[in-house]
N, C-alpha and C positions, 0 to 999 in steps of 0.2 A: 661732461662734468659741462659745470657752469664755469665759461671765460670769463665770466663778468665783464661781459665787452671788450673782452682782449686785455684784462686789465687784470689779470690773474699773473703769481708771479711764477718764476720757472722751478722755484723749491716747489712750491703747492703741485704743479704738474709729476715733479719726479716722485712724490708721493707715490704715484700710480702707479706699477709695474710696465703697462702697455707704456701708459708717457712718455715713459723713460727712453723706449725704446723708437716709439715716434719721434720724439727730440731727437735720439742717436742716428737713427735713418736718413734726417731729413737736415740737422746739424750736429754731421758727426765733427766738426774741429772743434764745440764748444762742449763739447764731453769730457776734454781736456781737463784730469782734477786742478791742473790748476786757475783754469778760466772758469770750472764750474762751481767754484768758492767766489768768482765775483758775479758770475750770470745769476746763480741763485735767486740774489734781490733783485733782479731785473723784471720787466713785463713783459710777458709775450708779446706787446704789440712794440716793443723798440727791438726784439730778438727779430721779429718778422722786418722790420726794416731791412735789416741785413741782409736779407735776401735779395742775390741776386743773379744775372743768369737769362737767357732767352726764354725757360720758361719756368722763371720764380714766382709768377704770380698765379700759376696753374697751381706750382708744389706750395704753394701756401694755403689756397683755396683747400687743395686735399688734407693738409695737417689740419686745418680748423674742422673740416669735416669730422676728420679721425678723433679729433679730440673732444668733437662737442660729444660722439659716440660712445663716450668711455664713462 
């Protein structure tokens, strides 16, 4: 998948079932139907900034790698 330098919208990722599954696994809190309506218009770079925790960078790198492989 072309991530457009992380400027791809969440809506564009969700079109792909594997993309939806990856977002659901990495950002399950965002997959709430109410939040998803808002998040769909956000770009991937903004969502990735929300990743926090001790292994956040590793998770972000893995997500980006997996999305590119789609």
